[in-house]
C-alpha positions, 0 to 999 in steps of 0.5 A: 092314086095320090102320093107324097114326094119325100126326097128330091134329088139335088139336080131335081131330075129324080124324086122319091114318092111314098104312097098310102097304099101299095102301087102297081108300077113296074120299072120303066112305066111312064107316069104323069106327075102333077101337083094335087089341085084343089077341086071346086068345093061343095059350097061352090057346087051348091051355089051353081045348082041354086043359081041354075034353079033360080034362073029357071024358076018364074020368080027368078030368071024365068028361063022357062019362057025360053024353053028351059025346064030342067036344071040338068038340061040347062047345065048341059046347055051351059057346058056346050056354050063353054066348050064352043065359046071358051074351050081355050079358057078351061081344061077340056080333054074330051068333054067339059066338066065342072067337077074337073075345075079347081076352086079358082077356075070354078069362080072364073067359070061362074062369073063368065057364065053369069055375066056373059051368057045369062046377063049379056046374051040371054038378057037375064037380070041376075042381080036379084039372085046375087043380092039374096045369095049375099043376104042368106049366105051370111045369115046361114053361117050363123043359123045353119039348121034354120037355113036348111029348114028354110031352103026345104020350104022353097017351092023350087 
């Protein structure tokens, strides 16, 4: 439930929070209060899944040769690697989820996964993906309908 702080007491020990909907708090309830964070964007999510697709495809990173046939399975492997090697770098309560990352954290995540996991550990040259991403992302900004049709024709 999201609320907005409308009054802060002079000593900063009490606030008044207004909610958009009725809330079910009772006197004496303990609550966890934090600032609303900016979750990863849909554009970041699309980039990530396009990257995983490219990594598996024979014309891209060709990870099929290393036994990766599904983007979902590759995503699970990436999450397991993050938990194992970089769990202290990201907010992980029970299980790592990219949906829980802020936009800044997601950028750090994708940079780390690209450089350390895929380039350095697995030996995949990802520069082709990033070159194409730059070229098509600029083109897509001006031709969004054409870009959708183009993406729908790609065989992977």
